[in-house]
KOLZARO-833618 format. One line per 10 residues: number of its first residue (from 1); their letters; for each residue x, y, z of C-alpha. Coordinates in nm, 4 decimals, padded with zeros to 6 digits. Example, Ala and Ser with C-alpha at 12.3 -4.5 7.8 and 13.67 -1.06 7.14 Angstrom:
1 = AS = 01.2300 -00.4500 00.7800 | 01.3670 -00.1060 00.7140
END
This chain:
1 = MSDKELPHPK = -07.1069 07.3883 05.4467 | -07.0883 07.4916 05.0834 | -07.3676 07.6645 04.8916 | -07.4505 07.3273 04.7343 | -07.5219 07.1721 05.0752 | -07.7831 07.4052 05.2213 | -08.0544 07.2450 05.4337 | -08.4039 07.2318 05.2896 | -08.5633 07.5627 05.3969 | -08.8548 07.3857 05.5652
11 = SANGPFYIIE = -08.6307 07.1703 05.7844 | -08.6674 07.2077 06.1590 | -08.3655 07.3698 06.3215 | -08.1236 07.1153 06.4596 | -07.8523 06.8673 06.3703 | -08.0549 06.6621 06.1203 | -08.1607 06.7945 05.7808 | -08.2081 06.6986 05.4180 | -07.9907 06.8856 05.1690 | -08.2027 07.1132 04.9522
21 = RCCIACDVPV = -08.2602 06.9707 04.6004 | -08.1063 06.6375 04.7043 | -08.4229 06.4336 04.7624 | -08.5031 06.1565 04.5131 | -08.8381 06.0725 04.6790 | -08.7109 05.7273 04.7760 | -08.9515 05.7176 05.0736 | -08.6829 05.5709 05.3037 | -08.6712 05.8560 05.5587 | -09.0496 05.8982 05.5742
31 = STAPEVFAYD = -09.1117 05.5246 05.6111 | -08.8249 05.4732 05.8590 | -08.8941 05.7694 06.0891 | -09.2343 05.9199 06.0039 | -09.2379 06.1257 06.3228 | -08.9260 06.3109 06.2013 | -08.9475 06.3246 05.8200 | -09.2232 06.4421 05.5882 | -09.2687 06.5495 05.2273 | -09.3342 06.9101 05.1377
41 = EELHCCVYQQ = -09.5850 07.0151 04.8711 | -09.3213 06.9510 04.6006 | -09.2569 06.5951 04.7294 | -08.9148 06.6882 04.8660 | -08.8354 06.5195 05.1957 | -08.7525 06.7408 05.4918 | -08.7021 06.7098 05.8666 | -09.0210 06.8611 06.0002 | -08.9356 06.7735 06.3608 | -08.6018 06.6872 06.5194
51 = PRASDELDRT = -08.5969 06.3524 06.7035 | -08.7115 06.3869 07.0641 | -08.6869 06.0328 07.2018 | -08.4092 05.7743 07.1792 | -08.6142 05.5486 06.9477 | -08.6808 05.8440 06.7139 | -08.3092 05.9234 06.7154 | -08.2237 05.5609 06.6318 | -08.4670 05.5564 06.3374 | -08.3421 05.8949 06.2139
61 = IDAAWC = -07.9844 05.7635 06.2119 | -08.1035 05.4455 06.0356 | -08.2700 05.6594 05.7687 | -07.9485 05.8583 05.7205 | -07.7480 05.5389 05.6728 | -07.9952 05.4100 05.4149
END
């Protein structure tokens, strides 16, 4: 991972993350998997909780594809 692709510092540890300074506030991740994604105080999306159930995992992957 290069310096340009660091995870958002508020992301939960795990395989899914949003690249820091890469969010365009499109609302896709938060609306697709609200149990996984959230906005921070600067309206940057981050993974506040890694998916725990298979349906959460499916929606997290869907959000990544979008």
